[in-house]
C-alpha positions in Angstrom: -166.2 -60.8 -126.5 -168.5 -59.7 -123.8 -169.1 -55.9 -123.8 -167.7 -54.3 -120.6 -169.9 -51.4 -119.6 -168.2 -48.4 -118.0 -168.5 -47.9 -114.3 -171.2 -45.6 -113.0 -168.8 -44.1 -110.5 -167.7 -41.4 -112.8 -165.8 -39.4 -110.1 -163.4 -42.3 -109.9 -162.5 -42.3 -113.5 -159.0 -40.9 -114.4 -158.5 -38.1 -116.8 -155.6 -36.8 -119.0 -154.5 -33.3 -119.6 -153.7 -32.6 -123.2 -153.1 -29.3 -125.0 -156.3 -27.3 -124.5 -158.5 -30.0 -123.0 -159.0 -32.7 -120.4 -159.8 -36.1 -121.8 -162.1 -38.5 -119.8 -160.4 -41.9 -119.6 -161.5 -45.5 -118.7 -160.2 -46.9 -115.4 -158.9 -50.4 -115.4 -162.0 -51.5 -117.3 -162.0 -50.8 -121.0 -165.0 -49.0 -122.7 -166.1 -51.3 -125.4 -169.0 -51.2 -127.9 -169.2 -54.5 -129.8 -168.8 -54.1 -133.6 -167.7 -50.4 -133.3 -164.8 -49.5 -131.1 -162.9 -49.9 -127.9 -161.0 -47.6 -125.6 -158.4 -48.6 -123.0 -156.2 -46.7 -120.7 -152.9 -48.5 -120.0 -150.8 -47.7 -117.0 -147.5 -49.3 -116.1 -144.9 -48.4 -113.4 -142.0 -50.5 -114.7 -140.4 -51.0 -118.0 -142.0 -53.7 -120.1 -141.0 -55.3 -123.4 -143.6 -57.3 -125.3 -142.7 -59.6 -128.2 -144.8 -59.5 -131.4 -147.8 -57.6 -130.1 -150.6 -58.0 -132.7 -152.5 -54.9 -133.7 -155.5 -56.8 -134.9 -157.7 -53.7 -135.4 -157.1 -50.2 -136.8 -155.7 -48.4 -133.8 -155.3 -44.8 -132.6 -152.7 -44.2 -129.9 -151.9 -41.3 -127.6 -149.0 -41.5 -125.2 -149.9 -39.6 -122.0 -146.7 -40.2 -120.0 -143.5 -42.1 -120.6 -142.4 -43.5 -123.9 -143.5 -46.3 -126.3 -141.0 -47.7 -128.8 -142.0 -49.7 -131.8 -139.2 -52.1 -132.7 -139.8 -52.3 -136.4 -137.5 -54.4 -138.7 -136.3 -51.2 -140.4 -135.5 -49.6 -137.0 -137.1 -48.4 -133.8 -139.6 -45.6 -133.6 -140.3 -44.0 -130.2 -143.4 -42.0 -129.3 -143.6 -39.4 -126.6 -146.6 -37.3 -125.4 -145.7 -34.3 -127.6 -145.8 -36.5 -130.7 -149.6 -36.4 -130.6 -151.9 -39.1 -132.0 -150.5 -42.1 -133.8 -152.3 -44.2 -136.4 -151.4 -47.9 -136.5 -152.6 -50.0 -139.4 -154.1 -53.4 -138.5 -152.5 -56.8 -139.1 -149.0 -55.9 -137.7 -147.0 -57.9 -135.2 -144.5 -55.5 -133.5 -142.2 -55.8 -130.6 -143.0 -53.0 -128.1 -141.0 -51.4 -125.4 -142.9 -49.3 -122.7 -141.1 -47.1 -120.3 -142.2 -44.8 -117.4 -141.4 -41.2 -117.6 -138.0 -39.9 -116.5 -139.6 -38.2 -113.5 -140.8 -41.5 -112.2 -144.5 -41.1 -113.3 -146.0 -44.3 -114.8 -146.3 -45.0 -118.5 -149.8 -44.1 -119.6 -151.4 -44.4 -123.0 -154.9 -44.0 -124.6 -155.5 -47.0 -126.9 -158.5 -46.7 -129.3 -159.5 -49.5 -131.7 -162.0 -49.1 -134.4 -163.7 -52.1 -136.1 -162.8 -52.8 -139.7 -166.5 -52.9 -140.4 -166.8 -49.3 -139.2 -163.8 -48.3 -141.3 -165.4 -49.9 -144.3 -168.7 -48.0 -143.8 -166.7 -44.8 -143.5 -164.9 -45.5 -146.8 -168.2 -46.1 -148.6 -169.8 -42.9 -147.2 -166.8 -40.6 -147.5 -164.5 -42.0 -150.3 -162.6 -38.8 -150.6 -161.7 -38.7 -146.9 -160.9 -42.4 -146.8 -158.4 -41.9 -149.6 -156.5 -39.3 -147.7 -152.8 -40.2 -148.0 -153.6 -44.0 -147.6 -150.0 -44.6 -146.8 -148.9 -48.2 -146.2 -146.6 -46.8 -143.5 -147.0 -48.9 -140.4 -147.2 -45.8 -138.1 -148.1 -42.2 -138.8 -148.6 -39.3 -136.3 -150.3 -35.9 -136.1 -149.8 -33.2 -133.5 -153.1 -31.5 -134.4 -154.5 -31.6 -130.9 -156.7 -28.6 -131.7 -158.4 -30.5 -134.5 -158.6 -34.1 -133.2 -159.4 -33.5 -129.5 -162.7 -31.7 -130.1 -163.9 -34.8 -132.1 -162.4 -37.2 -129.6 -164.0 -35.8 -126.4 -167.7 -36.4 -127.5 -166.8 -40.0 -128.4 -165.1 -40.6 -125.1 -168.0 -39.0 -123.1 -170.5 -41.1 -125.0 -168.7 -44.3 -124.3 -168.3 -43.3 -120.6 -172.0 -42.5 -120.1 -173.1 -45.4 -122.4 -176.1 -43.2 -123.4 -176.0 -43.4 -127.3 -177.3 -46.0 -129.7 -174.8 -47.8 -132.0 -176.0 -45.6 -134.9 -175.3 -42.4 -133.1 -172.0 -43.6 -131.7 -170.9 -44.5 -135.2 -171.4 -40.9 -136.2 -169.0 -39.8 -133.4 -166.5 -42.3 -134.8 -167.0 -41.0 -138.4 -166.3 -37.4 -137.1 -163.1 -38.6 -135.5 -162.0 -40.4 -138.7 -162.9 -37.3 -140.8 -160.7 -35.1 -138.6 -157.8 -37.5 -139.0 -158.3 -37.6 -142.7 -158.1 -33.8 -142.8 -154.6 -34.2 -141.3 -153.7 -36.7 -144.1 -154.2 -39.8 -142.0 -156.4 -42.7 -143.1 -156.2 -46.4 -142.3 -155.0 -48.5 -145.2 -157.6 -50.7 -146.9 -157.7 -54.2 -145.3 -156.0 -57.2 -146.8 -158.8 -59.0 -148.5 -160.2 -62.1 -147.0 -157.7 -64.9 -146.8 -158.9 -68.0 -145.0 -156.5 -67.3 -142.2 -157.9 -63.8 -141.7 -161.4 -65.1 -141.8 -160.6 -67.7 -139.3 -158.8 -65.3 -137.0 -161.8 -62.9 -137.0 -164.0 -65.9 -136.1 -161.9 -67.1 -133.3 -161.5 -63.5 -131.9 -165.3 -63.3 -131.4 -165.2 -66.2 -128.9 -161.6 -67.0 -127.8 -162.9 -69.0 -124.8 -164.9 -71.4 -126.9 -163.8 -75.0 -127.3 -162.9 -74.6 -130.9 -162.2 -77.5 -133.3 -161.4 -77.4 -137.1 -164.8 -79.1 -137.6 -166.7 -76.4 -135.7 -164.7 -73.6 -137.3 -165.1 -75.0 -140.8 -168.9 -75.2 -140.3 -168.9 -71.5 -139.2 -166.9 -70.6 -142.3 -169.1 -72.7 -144.6 -166.5 -75.2 -145.6 -165.5 -78.7 -144.7 -162.9 -79.5 -142.1 -160.6 -80.9 -144.8 -161.0 -77.8 -146.9 -160.2 -75.5 -144.0 -157.0 -77.5 -143.2 -156.0 -77.5 -146.8 -156.5 -73.8 -147.2 -154.6 -73.0 -144.0 -151.7 -75.2 -145.2 -151.7 -73.2 -148.4 -151.2 -70.1 -146.3 -148.5 -71.7 -144.1 -150.8 -71.6 -141.1 -151.8 -74.2 -138.5 -155.2 -74.1 -136.8 -153.9 -74.9 -133.3 -151.2 -72.2 -133.5 -153.6 -69.6 -134.7 -156.1 -70.4 -132.0 -153.3 -70.2 -129.3 -152.2 -66.8 -130.7 -155.7 -65.4 -130.6 -156.3 -66.6 -127.0 -153.0 -65.2 -125.7 -153.5 -61.9 -127.5 -157.0 -61.7 -125.9 -155.4 -62.5 -122.5 -153.0 -59.7 -123.0 -155.8 -57.3 -123.7 -157.7 -58.4 -120.5 -154.6 -58.1 -118.4 -154.2 -54.5 -119.4 -157.8 -53.4 -119.4 -159.6 -55.2 -116.5 -159.1 -55.9 -112.8 -160.1 -59.6 -113.3 -158.1 -62.2 -111.3 -155.7 -64.3 -113.4 -158.0 -67.4 -113.1 -160.9 -65.5 -114.7 -158.6 -64.1 -117.5 -157.3 -67.6 -118.2 -160.8 -68.9 -118.4 -162.0 -66.1 -120.7 -159.0 -66.9 -122.9 -159.8 -70.5 -123.3 -157.5 -72.0 -120.7 -158.7 -74.3 -118.0 -155.6 -73.7 -115.9 -154.2 -70.3 -114.8 -150.8 -71.9 -114.5 -150.8 -73.2 -118.1 -152.0 -69.8 -119.3 -149.2 -68.1 -117.5 -146.6 -70.4 -118.9 -147.8 -70.1 -122.5 -148.1 -66.3 -122.0 -144.5 -65.9 -120.8 -143.2 -68.1 -123.6 -145.1 -66.0 -126.2 -144.6 -62.5 -124.9 -141.4 -62.7 -122.9 -143.1 -61.4 -119.7 -145.2 -63.0 -117.0 -148.8 -62.0 -116.7 -148.1 -60.8 -113.1 -145.7 -58.1 -114.5 -148.6 -56.6 -116.4 -150.9 -56.0 -113.5 
């Protein structure tokens, strides 16, 4: 994915008031640093329900206004601003229900993703912290604003200004992960490399590419026949996985950029905006236009 650099018009950037601090936030363009992390600020004025949203990366959430309900198989879990920070383990497909606040203000959330490679380096350097709780629970929260926010603000400021090297930015991330660990929150270890997960990560790097099983197999150092056989063994189909990756990428772009629908469709591997919209509505139960 192309790295979207933050705008230089800093006075136009929104902010969020949280207990004891004001957080700098991205506008409609996410702050991304390839291979490390991404930060998005989601705003929605009407209720939206999204089917099987894929949390493909370790994710830290903060609800700023309104409510976000996770419709888990074992029952719904609703987050509100006073619940604080929520840690979501990667690999989950969850139905989401987003609602504006009762006073009419829009739904707003801060959405931070951390690469699994960064999480793995953190585990190696700080094994005791990485082992903190290590619950397999799909969603955990902490209201420790006084501990987490002082580590979060330097990370957000550095992404906003785009003035740190990857090595220094990773230290900011490690500090945030350490603060979460001190509250008993650590991301669960990743599921080890199945062929399907390896393929998914490959496709996510370039969802717009004209992928075939032959090209993907070469990138994964296996023949086309071997790739198909292994996917079949995991009850996966190449075309279905590629479509899922592209539509999830489109979902991210719809919520984090101001791009026109034609550009989002193209960046998601679709030659036609109409076809992208139809596939998107079938997949998520909502039209792309409703997410703008």
